[in-house]
DRENTOR-316528 format. One line per 10 residues: their letters; for each residue x, y, z of N, C-alpha, C. Coordinates in nm, 3 decimals. Layout:
<rofis>
a = X:Y:Z:X:Y:Z:X:Y:Z | ...
</rofis>
This chain:
<rofis>
maalalaals = -0.315:0.876:-1.335:-0.371:0.934:-1.314:-0.236:1.079:-1.319 | -0.311:1.187:-1.361:-0.202:1.306:-1.340:-0.143:1.330:-1.190 | -0.042:1.350:-1.168:0.071:1.388:-1.034:-0.023:1.554:-0.989 | -0.040:1.600:-0.902:-0.050:1.759:-0.852:0.112:1.801:-0.809 | 0.158:1.926:-0.858:0.230:1.945:-0.769:0.228:2.065:-0.751 | 0.301:2.127:-0.611:0.295:2.257:-0.592:0.470:2.328:-0.612 | 0.468:2.432:-0.658:0.559:2.491:-0.702:0.585:2.614:-0.526 | 0.688:2.593:-0.533:0.695:2.669:-0.308:0.810:2.815:-0.364 | 0.749:2.916:-0.341:0.923:2.956:-0.329:0.881:3.070:-0.185 | 1.009:3.097:-0.181:0.942:3.179:-0.027:1.033:3.344:-0.004
tttagaievs = 0.988:3.414:0.119:1.068:3.577:0.115:1.204:3.514:0.255 | 1.219:3.382:0.240:1.303:3.374:0.391:1.432:3.346:0.288 | 1.555:3.353:0.375:1.670:3.295:0.270:1.656:3.141:0.222 | 1.641:3.064:0.332:1.597:2.889:0.240:1.501:2.866:0.156 | 1.506:2.838:0.058:1.417:2.842:-0.056:1.288:2.692:0.037 | 1.170:2.710:-0.016:1.082:2.629:0.039:1.121:2.492:0.001 | 1.108:2.421:0.120:1.104:2.263:0.056:1.027:2.151:0.095 | 1.046:2.051:0.057:0.867:1.931:0.039:0.913:1.853:0.179 | 0.834:1.848:0.235:0.798:1.830:0.367:0.784:1.610:0.328 | 0.902:1.541:0.436:0.837:1.390:0.441:0.780:1.394:0.574
gdvapeivtp = 0.861:1.389:0.674:0.777:1.343:0.748:0.719:1.425:0.875 | 0.681:1.534:0.828:0.536:1.640:0.862:0.428:1.668:0.889 | 0.361:1.508:0.953:0.180:1.517:0.910:0.129:1.610:0.947 | -0.002:1.662:0.876:-0.081:1.726:0.953:-0.132:1.711:1.048 | -0.226:1.819:1.154:-0.274:1.792:1.259:-0.415:1.692:1.226 | -0.495:1.614:1.283:-0.574:1.529:1.257:-0.696:1.608:1.283 | -0.710:1.697:1.385:-0.797:1.799:1.407:-0.784:1.946:1.266 | -0.872:1.988:1.190:-0.881:2.070:1.181:-0.933:2.182:1.227 | -0.852:2.308:1.241:-0.969:2.447:1.295:-0.949:2.512:1.189 | -1.061:2.651:1.278:-1.079:2.736:1.162:-0.962:2.788:1.110
dqvvtresad = -0.826:2.836:1.156:-0.722:2.903:1.139:-0.622:2.865:0.967 | -0.654:2.684:1.037:-0.525:2.626:0.892:-0.658:2.647:0.744 | -0.752:2.656:0.780:-0.865:2.715:0.655:-0.822:2.831:0.602 | -0.752:2.796:0.521:-0.710:2.992:0.430:-0.726:3.006:0.248 | -0.812:2.904:0.271:-0.849:2.871:0.105:-0.960:2.821:0.084 | -1.038:2.807:0.017:-1.198:2.748:-0.009:-1.253:2.781:-0.120 | -1.247:2.681:-0.193:-1.282:2.698:-0.372:-1.393:2.569:-0.397 | -1.504:2.564:-0.480:-1.556:2.459:-0.549:-1.479:2.392:-0.666 | -1.433:2.271:-0.680:-1.316:2.213:-0.793:-1.437:2.217:-0.930 | -1.374:2.232:-1.059:-1.486:2.242:-1.192:-1.507:2.099:-1.244
rvmdgpgkss = -1.426:1.953:-1.138:-1.434:1.810:-1.187:-1.461:1.763:-1.101 | -1.594:1.718:-1.061:-1.636:1.610:-0.946:-1.680:1.490:-1.012 | -1.657:1.362:-0.962:-1.784:1.243:-0.978:-1.810:1.193:-0.891 | -1.966:1.223:-0.899:-2.068:1.271:-0.737:-2.030:1.136:-0.665 | -2.057:1.022:-0.691:-2.089:0.829:-0.651:-2.240:0.890:-0.647 | -2.239:0.749:-0.631:-2.396:0.667:-0.612:-2.495:0.785:-0.438 | -2.572:0.751:-0.460:-2.668:0.801:-0.300:-2.760:0.643:-0.310 | -2.859:0.648:-0.250:-2.949:0.575:-0.198:-3.081:0.626:-0.173 | -3.151:0.550:-0.257:-3.337:0.631:-0.259:-3.388:0.566:-0.084 | -3.463:0.701:-0.040:-3.574:0.596:0.066:-3.600:0.506:0.062
aeiaadralg = -3.665:0.423:-0.010:-3.664:0.312:0.031:-3.506:0.271:0.055 | -3.468:0.263:-0.024:-3.365:0.163:0.058:-3.311:0.223:0.185 | -3.302:0.376:0.209:-3.219:0.436:0.372:-3.304:0.404:0.454 | -3.416:0.331:0.432:-3.579:0.279:0.541:-3.516:0.166:0.522 | -3.458:0.049:0.476:-3.455:-0.095:0.456:-3.348:-0.094:0.529 | -3.242:-0.013:0.515:-3.081:-0.029:0.606:-3.104:0.005:0.753 | -3.193:0.085:0.792:-3.215:0.135:0.905:-3.276:0.052:0.993 | -3.355:-0.042:0.910:-3.415:-0.166:0.991:-3.323:-0.232:0.996 | -3.277:-0.288:0.942:-3.113:-0.333:0.956:-3.061:-0.313:1.066 | -3.031:-0.209:1.064:-2.956:-0.180:1.132:-2.979:-0.127:1.294
glpevgagdd = -3.101:-0.166:1.307:-3.183:-0.182:1.460:-3.247:-0.275:1.491 | -3.123:-0.426:1.439:-3.118:-0.526:1.482:-3.046:-0.581:1.572 | -3.061:-0.656:1.683:-2.961:-0.722:1.780:-2.831:-0.762:1.674 | -2.744:-0.686:1.807:-2.617:-0.743:1.769:-2.591:-0.885:1.813 | -2.522:-0.997:1.745:-2.503:-1.089:1.790:-2.348:-1.131:1.741 | -2.281:-1.181:1.831:-2.101:-1.259:1.851:-2.097:-1.366:1.702 | -2.042:-1.338:1.666:-1.995:-1.456:1.531:-2.004:-1.611:1.609 | -1.951:-1.607:1.738:-1.978:-1.781:1.800:-2.141:-1.795:1.798 | -2.220:-1.686:1.857:-2.310:-1.715:1.849:-2.422:-1.718:1.760 | -2.363:-1.677:1.615:-2.458:-1.720:1.437:-2.534:-1.840:1.427
igpmrcdnpv = -2.584:-1.891:1.556:-2.605:-2.024:1.491:-2.754:-2.027:1.478 | -2.787:-2.130:1.465:-2.953:-2.206:1.441:-3.068:-2.166:1.357 | -3.152:-2.191:1.301:-3.227:-2.197:1.185:-3.268:-2.142:1.202 | -3.391:-2.047:1.064:-3.408:-1.874:1.038:-3.520:-1.911:1.140 | -3.548:-1.813:1.199:-3.669:-1.782:1.313:-3.744:-1.643:1.248 | -3.679:-1.562:1.193:-3.649:-1.485:1.146:-3.722:-1.398:0.948 | -3.811:-1.288:0.934:-3.834:-1.293:0.808:-3.683:-1.185:0.730 | -3.611:-1.110:0.793:-3.529:-0.977:0.722:-3.443:-1.091:0.614 | -3.395:-0.995:0.509:-3.324:-1.010:0.430:-3.151:-1.076:0.457 | -3.139:-1.160:0.374:-3.009:-1.197:0.426:-2.929:-1.068:0.303
kqwvqvsgkt = -2.805:-1.037:0.414:-2.833:-0.912:0.351:-2.647:-0.849:0.413 | -2.534:-0.777:0.352:-2.463:-0.712:0.417:-2.429:-0.539:0.371 | -2.441:-0.469:0.497:-2.461:-0.335:0.456:-2.327:-0.268:0.599 | -2.335:-0.134:0.593:-2.293:-0.058:0.627:-2.339:0.051:0.695 | -2.290:0.128:0.856:-2.352:0.144:0.915:-2.228:0.223:0.943 | -2.272:0.422:0.906:-2.144:0.493:0.959:-2.189:0.558:1.077 | -2.079:0.646:1.139:-2.069:0.748:1.280:-1.992:0.786:1.301 | -1.992:0.932:1.424:-1.808:1.014:1.425:-1.805:1.076:1.347 | -1.917:1.153:1.253:-1.825:1.230:1.109:-1.773:1.323:1.148 | -1.662:1.390:1.116:-1.545:1.504:1.177:-1.538:1.564:1.042
nyhvpsrwag = -1.484:1.693:1.074:-1.411:1.813:0.962:-1.273:1.709:0.882 | -1.278:1.710:0.805:-1.117:1.651:0.746:-1.060:1.707:0.562 | -0.934:1.732:0.625:-0.923:1.780:0.474:-0.830:1.706:0.444 | -0.874:1.655:0.315:-0.870:1.515:0.225:-0.688:1.533:0.143 | -0.561:1.503:0.166:-0.495:1.568:0.138:-0.459:1.545:-0.014 | -0.402:1.581:-0.130:-0.343:1.464:-0.202:-0.203:1.427:-0.163 | -0.191:1.305:-0.187:-0.127:1.198:-0.152:-0.006:1.160:-0.232 | 0.001:1.215:-0.403:0.136:1.209:-0.408:0.268:1.260:-0.412 | 0.389:1.267:-0.476:0.463:1.360:-0.432:0.453:1.503:-0.467 | 0.534:1.617:-0.368:0.490:1.705:-0.446:0.396:1.847:-0.393
tsykdgpggs = 0.329:1.775:-0.277:0.163:1.821:-0.254:0.186:1.876:-0.159 | 0.314:1.901:-0.070:0.289:1.905:0.084:0.433:1.973:0.118 | 0.447:2.088:0.133:0.561:2.198:0.132:0.608:2.268:0.337 | 0.706:2.305:0.332:0.782:2.364:0.468:0.860:2.442:0.470 | 0.817:2.533:0.555:0.987:2.645:0.561:0.951:2.760:0.661 | 1.068:2.828:0.602:1.097:2.867:0.792:1.209:2.920:0.779 | 1.268:2.959:0.946:1.119:3.003:1.064:1.099:3.163:0.996 | 0.994:3.156:1.003:0.958:3.244:0.987:0.917:3.307:0.846 | 0.903:3.441:0.826:0.896:3.502:0.637:0.733:3.479:0.638 | 0.707:3.372:0.511:0.618:3.330:0.446:0.649:3.212:0.296
mkvsvtksge = 0.489:3.215:0.273:0.592:3.120:0.178:0.420:3.112:0.058 | 0.485:3.116:-0.071:0.390:3.134:-0.233:0.412:2.963:-0.278 | 0.268:2.976:-0.267:0.287:2.804:-0.299:0.198:2.828:-0.446 | 0.193:2.695:-0.561:0.078:2.711:-0.636:0.082:2.598:-0.705 | -0.051:2.532:-0.769:-0.082:2.399:-0.833:0.003:2.411:-0.961 | 0.071:2.298:-0.993:0.105:2.346:-1.113:0.084:2.219:-1.187 | 0.053:2.138:-1.177:-0.023:2.013:-1.238:-0.155:1.978:-1.160 | -0.238:1.912:-1.290:-0.400:1.851:-1.258:-0.393:1.718:-1.198 | -0.531:1.692:-1.097:-0.494:1.571:-1.073:-0.643:1.515:-0.977 | -0.629:1.439:-0.947:-0.769:1.428:-0.870:-0.719:1.321:-0.714
igvevggtvd = -0.844:1.308:-0.636:-0.812:1.310:-0.556:-0.966:1.270:-0.469 | -0.961:1.115:-0.406:-1.095:1.069:-0.394:-1.069:0.996:-0.220 | -1.179:0.875:-0.218:-1.215:0.839:-0.072:-1.088:0.724:-0.085 | -1.027:0.752:0.086:-0.891:0.667:0.135:-1.038:0.610:0.252 | -0.969:0.445:0.251:-1.113:0.312:0.330:-0.981:0.315:0.367 | -1.011:0.233:0.504:-0.881:0.157:0.539:-1.023:0.085:0.686 | -0.898:-0.034:0.709:-1.046:-0.093:0.839:-0.971:-0.238:0.846 | -1.050:-0.313:0.897:-1.070:-0.488:0.933:-1.016:-0.566:0.796 | -1.144:-0.491:0.754:-1.255:-0.550:0.571:-1.263:-0.512:0.505 | -1.266:-0.529:0.348:-1.280:-0.432:0.252:-1.449:-0.365:0.222
asasvlvaev = -1.455:-0.220:0.268:-1.556:-0.150:0.232:-1.526:-0.087:0.117 | -1.687:-0.074:0.025:-1.670:-0.045:-0.078:-1.659:0.163:-0.101 | -1.590:0.168:-0.144:-1.569:0.347:-0.172:-1.704:0.399:-0.209 | -1.818:0.326:-0.271:-1.888:0.427:-0.337:-2.028:0.358:-0.259 | -2.008:0.261:-0.127:-2.100:0.178:-0.074:-2.105:0.378:0.018 | -1.985:0.352:0.074:-1.960:0.511:0.220:-2.026:0.586:0.193 | -1.993:0.642:0.030:-1.997:0.750:0.007:-2.191:0.751:-0.028 | -2.308:0.645:-0.044:-2.396:0.679:0.001:-2.469:0.656:0.073 | -2.381:0.597:0.160:-2.424:0.576:0.308:-2.406:0.727:0.384 | -2.252:0.786:0.400:-2.273:0.934:0.445:-2.362:1.009:0.353
kaeysvkvvg = -2.403:1.008:0.276:-2.513:1.116:0.202:-2.598:1.085:0.275 | -2.593:0.978:0.288:-2.782:0.905:0.376:-2.831:0.975:0.489 | -2.703:0.930:0.556:-2.720:0.991:0.677:-2.667:1.117:0.709 | -2.593:1.169:0.711:-2.535:1.257:0.733:-2.587:1.431:0.635 | -2.646:1.382:0.509:-2.731:1.463:0.447:-2.618:1.610:0.380 | -2.446:1.556:0.355:-2.329:1.627:0.255:-2.324:1.560:0.190 | -2.239:1.667:0.126:-2.249:1.611:-0.045:-2.067:1.566:-0.050 | -2.091:1.421:-0.021:-1.964:1.403:-0.054:-1.933:1.366:-0.185 | -1.808:1.313:-0.225:-1.800:1.291:-0.342:-1.751:1.191:-0.388 | -1.746:1.070:-0.470:-1.623:0.991:-0.542:-1.474:1.001:-0.546
kvgvsvghty = -1.497:1.124:-0.641:-1.319:1.199:-0.662:-1.368:1.345:-0.664 | -1.276:1.393:-0.703:-1.273:1.538:-0.706:-1.132:1.568:-0.764 | -1.154:1.666:-0.877:-1.013:1.722:-0.949:-1.007:1.853:-0.901 | -0.853:1.833:-0.953:-0.782:1.980:-0.906:-0.682:2.046:-1.059 | -0.706:2.127:-1.056:-0.658:2.220:-1.172:-0.539:2.270:-1.127 | -0.443:2.324:-1.218:-0.374:2.438:-1.220:-0.378:2.550:-1.154 | -0.313:2.608:-1.070:-0.376:2.744:-1.055:-0.345:2.723:-0.881 | -0.473:2.869:-0.799:-0.445:2.818:-0.669:-0.311:2.870:-0.601 | -0.268:2.974:-0.690:-0.145:3.031:-0.645:-0.161:3.126:-0.518 | -0.123:3.104:-0.353:-0.137:3.158:-0.233:-0.039:3.198:-0.165
thdipakkyg = -0.027:3.287:-0.110:0.058:3.330:-0.029:0.038:3.384:0.131 | 0.115:3.272:0.179:0.059:3.303:0.338:0.186:3.335:0.468 | 0.155:3.415:0.563:0.274:3.462:0.636:0.306:3.320:0.761 | 0.351:3.322:0.808:0.464:3.240:0.898:0.554:3.281:0.998 | 0.453:3.271:1.131:0.506:3.322:1.223:0.610:3.311:1.259 | 0.658:3.415:1.388:0.811:3.469:1.367:0.875:3.269:1.455 | 0.998:3.240:1.389:1.044:3.125:1.483:0.958:3.023:1.479 | 0.872:3.008:1.378:0.767:2.858:1.330:0.787:2.846:1.198 | 0.801:2.700:1.164:0.811:2.663:1.034:0.650:2.687:1.025 | 0.618:2.679:0.861:0.530:2.692:0.809:0.484:2.559:0.667
hmqygswgyk = 0.357:2.520:0.716:0.306:2.435:0.635:0.179:2.425:0.497 | 0.191:2.387:0.403:0.133:2.400:0.330:0.067:2.300:0.232 | -0.073:2.261:0.253:-0.127:2.133:0.168:-0.262:2.149:0.090 | -0.271:2.160:-0.052:-0.330:2.168:-0.121:-0.420:2.041:-0.070 | -0.532:2.079:-0.059:-0.711:1.891:-0.076:-0.776:1.904:-0.067 | -0.920:1.821:-0.024:-1.014:1.866:-0.032:-1.088:1.874:0.111 | -1.176:1.996:0.139:-1.217:2.018:0.233:-1.375:1.905:0.276 | -1.345:1.810:0.316:-1.446:1.649:0.317:-1.468:1.646:0.465 | -1.471:1.494:0.518:-1.562:1.455:0.619:-1.472:1.312:0.658 | -1.404:1.246:0.811:-1.341:1.135:0.792:-1.459:1.107:0.876
vnwvkyktss = -1.525:0.979:0.868:-1.631:0.875:0.917:-1.566:0.747:0.970 | -1.607:0.688:1.076:-1.595:0.539:1.103:-1.719:0.497:1.071 | -1.675:0.381:1.011:-1.789:0.263:0.950:-1.780:0.161:1.028 | -1.854:0.083:1.021:-1.877:-0.084:1.076:-2.023:-0.126:0.909 | -1.932:-0.284:0.917:-1.981:-0.320:0.832:-2.102:-0.477:0.897 | -2.165:-0.532:0.875:-2.247:-0.593:0.935:-2.322:-0.709:0.818 | -2.378:-0.812:0.901:-2.440:-0.949:0.774:-2.511:-0.967:0.855 | -2.676:-0.984:0.814:-2.730:-1.090:0.887:-2.743:-1.192:0.956 | -2.795:-1.211:1.078:-2.727:-1.336:1.189:-2.800:-1.465:1.092 | -2.777:-1.594:1.069:-2.823:-1.708:1.062:-2.955:-1.705:1.066
drcgkvkvgs = -2.975:-1.668:1.180:-3.153:-1.691:1.201:-3.250:-1.561:1.157 | -3.134:-1.466:1.047:-3.230:-1.378:1.015:-3.275:-1.264:1.138 | -3.235:-1.242:1.228:-3.293:-1.167:1.360:-3.177:-1.159:1.402 | -3.069:-1.066:1.426:-2.962:-1.026:1.465:-2.829:-0.956:1.342 | -2.784:-0.891:1.367:-2.658:-0.866:1.334:-2.592:-0.888:1.344 | -2.470:-0.957:1.223:-2.292:-1.001:1.301:-2.190:-0.882:1.239 | -2.126:-0.884:1.324:-2.021:-0.773:1.271:-1.904:-0.824:1.210 | -1.893:-0.778:1.077:-1.818:-0.805:1.011:-1.663:-0.762:1.011 | -1.638:-0.592:1.017:-1.514:-0.592:1.003:-1.559:-0.412:1.081 | -1.439:-0.393:1.029:-1.480:-0.179:1.078:-1.348:-0.087:1.029
gtaklptkev = -1.360:0.036:1.058:-1.266:0.093:1.014:-1.315:0.264:0.962 | -1.214:0.311:0.946:-1.240:0.468:0.882:-1.241:0.464:0.730 | -1.315:0.596:0.694:-1.324:0.633:0.618:-1.292:0.794:0.563 | -1.230:0.862:0.485:-1.187:0.977:0.497:-1.243:1.085:0.337 | -1.389:1.077:0.309:-1.436:1.136:0.208:-1.468:1.326:0.120 | -1.423:1.343:0.019:-1.410:1.433:-0.020:-1.522:1.512:-0.066 | -1.523:1.688:-0.130:-1.624:1.689:-0.136:-1.630:1.759:-0.293 | -1.636:1.832:-0.266:-1.672:1.932:-0.461:-1.585:2.065:-0.403 | -1.537:2.093:-0.297:-1.456:2.239:-0.220:-1.341:2.199:-0.174 | -1.236:2.305:-0.242:-1.069:2.227:-0.251:-1.069:2.323:-0.205
gwrfwatss = -0.909:2.323:-0.166:-0.828:2.434:-0.098:-0.699:2.420:-0.019 | -0.640:2.545:0.013:-0.492:2.531:0.098:-0.527:2.512:0.249 | -0.431:2.385:0.336:-0.459:2.424:0.475:-0.319:2.422:0.536 | -0.293:2.533:0.602:-0.210:2.583:0.639:-0.185:2.531:0.790 | -0.049:2.524:0.867:-0.019:2.495:1.003:0.114:2.531:1.043 | 0.187:2.584:1.139:0.289:2.577:1.223:0.325:2.511:1.276 | 0.449:2.479:1.270:0.530:2.320:1.436:0.676:2.456:1.478 | 0.728:2.410:1.511:0.875:2.472:1.606:0.934:2.399:1.516 | 0.969:2.332:1.480:1.015:2.285:1.409:1.044:2.244:1.270
</rofis>
């Protein structure tokens, strides 16, 4: 995978510096969305048919039973299956995660940044068990009718200049304007009448929309 780097210039006395410890706020506010454009290179990812959606929603409606209660002979005819359910969709800026992608400058003045190398941003999955990125892409598409993708490409360019509030430090980060969701993985219970929780976590999924995010801090 090619690396994505940002060239940063500054109108302040000190040049722009690469950020290591300043983490972007979790919640994206409208004032942080400084550019938004459509990427040229996208790996769309799988979807689900209407029959698959209906079948998984039927399984999702089964009562949840604890692992210790998952005993007994088969009494229902639900399929033996593992599946994922998603919830809690929020807007999320999925940043590039490699060196040279986040910058800080100030206090005050302005900062100018530009993408100098191409690269890719993919789905980020975290949790107590493994969950397939492709499965999550398909599930989020089905549940929310949003155009999340498996990967989005970032090309060279995208130069942008942003003013920094007086006495504040500005941060600029390139990434994809996507979503964050919670996920839970289930399996059919032994008697096929309920569902058993296997694990859970969060996922951050990109879309084909990319751009710069800006935020300011006091130090």
